[in-house]
N, C-alpha and C positions, 0 to 999 in steps of 0.2 A: 081609459085607465087612469087612475089618479097619479100625479107626478110622484108623490112620495112612494107609492107602492112600486112604480117603475124603477126608482133609484134602488129600493130594497132588493128588487129582483135581479138587477144588474150586479149588485155587490155580492148576492149569493152565488151567481153564476161564476163570478170571478174567483171566489174562494173555492169552488169545487173544481176549478180547471186544474189539470195537472201541471205542476211547475216546470219551467223550461229546465232541461238537463244541464247541469253545469259542465263548463268546458273542461276536458282532461287536463290536469296540471302538466306543464311543460316538463319533459324529461330532464333530469338534472345531468349535467355533463359527468361522463365517467371519471372517477378520480384518477389523477395522473399517477402512473406506476412509479414506485420509488426505485432509484437506480439500485443496482446490486452487483455483486461480484461474481463472475464466473471464472473458470479456468480454461485456457486454451493450452495448446500442446505444440512444441516444436520437435518434429521426429524426423531422423534421418539414419540410414543404414547403408554402409558402403564396406562390406566385408573385405573386399579386395584391397582396400587401403586402410584396414583396421580403424575404420571410422564409424561411430555409433553416438547419435544425440537422442536424447529422450528428457525434455525439459517441460515442466509445466510452469506456466505463467499466468498472473491474474489479468482479467480484462473487465473493464466496467460496462455493463450492459443496461439497457433501459434509458439511456441519457444520450441524446444525439447532438448535444451542443458541439461546436467545432472545437472548443478547448478540450472537451473529453475525448473527442476522437483523436486530437493530437497526443494526448497522454497515452491512450491505447497504442497508438503508432509508436510513440517513443519507447515504450516497454518492448514491444515486439522487436522493433529494429535494433535495440541494444543487445538483446539475446541472440538475434540472428547474426549480428556482426561477431559476437563472441563465438558462436558455433563455426562460422566461416573460418575464423582465424585458427580454430582447433584442427581443422582437415589437414591431414597429411597430403602431401602431393606426390605424384609419380617420381619426381626427381629425388624424393627422399630415400627412394628404395634402391639398394644395390644388387638384389637378386640372391644375396647370402641370406638364407632364412634366419640364421642366428642374429645377424646384425639388423635385419629388417624388422624383428620382433620389437625392437625399441622404438619404432616409430608407430605410436598409437595416439589416436584421437578420440577419447571417450568422455562422454558427460551425461550425468543424469541428476534430476533434482526437480524441485518445485517450490511453491510458496511456503515459507515458514511462518510468515505473519501476513496478515491482510486487514486493512482498516479502511472503512469507508464511512464518512460522517459528514453531510452537507458539503462543504467546500473543500474538505481535506481528504485526500486518499494517500495511504502510506502502506507500503508492503516490502517484504524482503524475499528475495528467491535465493535458495541455497543450492548450490550445484556441486556434486562431487565430481571431480575431474581426474582422469588417468591419462598422462602422456608418456608412460614408460618409467622404468626405475623401481625403487623398492615399493613405493606406494603412491597413491594419489594425494590429492589435496582438496580441500573445501574452499569454494570461493562464493563469497556472498554479494549479491547485487541489491543494493537498496534503491527503492523508488518512492519518493515523497512528492506529491504535486498539489498545487493549487488549482482546483477544478474550475474556478471562475475565469481564470487566465490560461491555464494549461502550462504554466511555468513550474519548473521544479522548486520546491521548498529546501533550502539550504540550511545547514546548521546555524550559521549566524542570523538567519531570518528569525529564529525562535527567541533571540535574546536582545536586551536593550543595548543600543550602541554606547560605547565608552565604558562598558563594564567589563570586569575580568572574568567573563563567563567561563572561559576555558580552565581558569584556576579552579573555579567552583565545581565544574564537571569532573576534573581531575581528582580533586579531593573526594567528592562523594563516591565516584566509581571505585577508587582505590580502597575507600573504607568498606564498601560492600563487598569487593572482591576478597580482601583479607578476612573479613568476617565469614564469608561463605567457604574459603579455601585455605585459609592460613598464609603464611609467608613462605618466602624461599623458592617458589615455583615460577614467578615471572622473571623475565630478563632484567627488569629494574625493580627496586622496592616500591616505586610510586609510579603510576601512569603519568607521563609527562603531559603538561598543558599544551599539547600540540593538535591542531585541527586534524592532522593525518591519522590521529589515534581514534578520532571519533566520527570517521568518515561513513562508517556503517550504522545508521540509526534508523529507527522508525518511530512514528507517532502513535499513540493509542488514546483512549477516551480521557485517561487520568495520568498518563506516564509517558516518559521518553525512554526508549530502549536502546542501548548501545550494545553492538555485537562485536566480538573480537575472533575472527577466524584463526585457525591454527598458524602459528608463527607470528601473529600480530604482535602479542605480548609475551609469549611463552613458547617453548619447544612444542614440536608436534605431538608429543606424546601427552602433552597436558590438555590436548583437544581445545575446542572452541570455548569462549566464555561469554556470558551474557548478563547485562545488569539493567534493570528497569528502575528508573528513578521517578517517583512521583512528582508532578510539577510543582506540587506544594513544597518539596524540599528545594526547589530552585526559584522560589517566589521573589528573592531579591534581585535576580538577574533576568527572569522571564520578561518578555515583552508582551504585555496583555493586548496590545493592538496588532500582533502578528498572528502567525497560525495557531499558537496555543490559545489565544483569545478567541479565535473562531470557533473553538469547541466548547466555550462556555455557553450555557443557555442564556438567552437575552430575555429581559422583562417584557411582558406583553405591550404591544404598541410602541416598542422601541424601533 
């Protein structure tokens, strides 16, 4: 056979051969589930000592970092300690039904606000309690945490050091309360620039919310009050390197 013809036959056979099957692509790793908020419950019932607890509280699930586990434990432990302190003891009761009616420990409530975004978790649990007397009262438990460290976020962490941020907060909150509800119903004409008045706060995507339970700034009959202040209204005192800055979207590649 001529060499040229042999070469042509070999090339023709190679062209007709079935191609090698391609290796299947490696399976892509399953996308990591985003952390989410769930609700746990603290339930107790001891009718013999007039004790009943029904409190819902937030739990972060889908994130097993040690810092997040500490946050979940801190919320649970705080509310458990509150419930423990509310329980009447056998020594409180005298055996006189009329007198013993005064010893009651009841609480019910749950999350009023809950926010989870990246590094920031913030929530408030409102609990209506009754321990005897004419009426019960509303207690608010705020929980704000840095999920990178598991440490609480405190009010001062939001603002630039050396600024009169409490004066700014007091002025903005007073302005909003007066606009919403008028004057003459608060204990004082203006909210004082005292951190005790701003201890119940929560963070949201674009605003800081301050909550005042009954008796905090006004009589019980006035009920609770809530003011949400956009971060933009506090731009002169907000620390953009702190928790509020963590909520800002970052440029690609930063």
